[in-house]
N, C-alpha and C positions, 0 to 999 in steps of 0.2 A: 458737384457730385449729386447723383440722383438719390432720392430717398430710399431707405431700406424697405424691403418687402416684409410684411408682417404675417402674411398668410390669410389676410382678410380681404384682399383685393378682389375686385369684380363685384357684381351684384346680381341677385336674382331678379328677374323681370316677370311681368305678368304674362299670361298666355297670350293676351292680345298683342303685347309688345313683341313677343317672340314670333308670333304669326306674322306680324307686320314686317319684321326684319327678314323673315324667310320669303315672304311674298315679294319684297323688293329684289331679292336675289333671283327668284324664279322669273319675275318679269324681265329682268335683264337677259336671262338665258333664253327666254322665248323670243326676245328681239333679235337674238343671234340665231334664231331658227333651231334651237335645241328644245324639242318638245317634252322630253322626259329627262331632265338633268339630274345629276347626282345631287341628292339633298343632304346627305350626311354619311358618316362613317361610324361604325360601332367598335368599341373597345371593351373587352371583358374586365370584370372587376379585379380578377387576379393580376392581370397585366397592369392595371392602374395602381393597384396596391404596391406592386414592385417599384413603380416610379415614386410613389408617395412615401415609401418606407426608406428611401435613401437618406442617409444621415445629412442633416442640415437643410433638407427640402422645405421650402416655404410655399411651393406651388408648382404648377405645370405650365410651361410655355407651349403654345400651339403655333406651329409654323404651317403656313399655306404652301402647298406643293403641287406638282403635276406629274402624273406617271408617263410612261413611254407612249401611251395612247392618247395623251392630251387630257386625261380625266383629272379633275381636281381631287387632291388628296390632302391629308394633314399628317404632320409629324409631331409627336408629343415628346417633351424632354423635361426632366425635373430641373428646378431652378432654386438657387439659394437666396438668402435675404438681400444679397448684392446684385441680384438679377443675373447671376452667372450660371451657365449650364453646369449641372453636376454630371460629368462624363469621365469615364476611365480612359477611353481612347481618344485623346485630343487631336491626334493626327489623321484619324480615319483609315488607319492601316489595316486593322483587323477586319476580317470578313465573318459573316454568320451571326452577327448580333451579339452584343455584350450587355444587354439590359439597359443601355443608355438612351436609345431612341426608340419610341414605339410608333409603328406605322403599319400599313397594310391590313387594316381592319376590314371587315365585310362592308361593302358599299350599300347604301340605301337610296332608292327603293329596290335595287336589283336583288339584294340579299336580305332585305328587311321589309316590313309591311308598310313603311312610310318613307 
């Protein structure tokens, strides 16, 4: 049985470590002849608060994804202490969003300065 999540998982890293991780990613993309790759995705504080305010939330899981144009994207979902997603629509039947999964933020650098 996996350990319970406490809400303290993950760690802050130095600017140098964060830069090194991003440069590793960018180097790989340039090897694929992608000169200006997507570097990130922005999510507003109000949307993040919605995820974090769900009862029993211990954190947010980030799923790597790809849109219809082949661009890298991420999907965020609230997770409880047992590492289970906190979702209302477990079957994926509802359309239009139900505050379970957060995605489609503005892409950076296309819509951000970095």
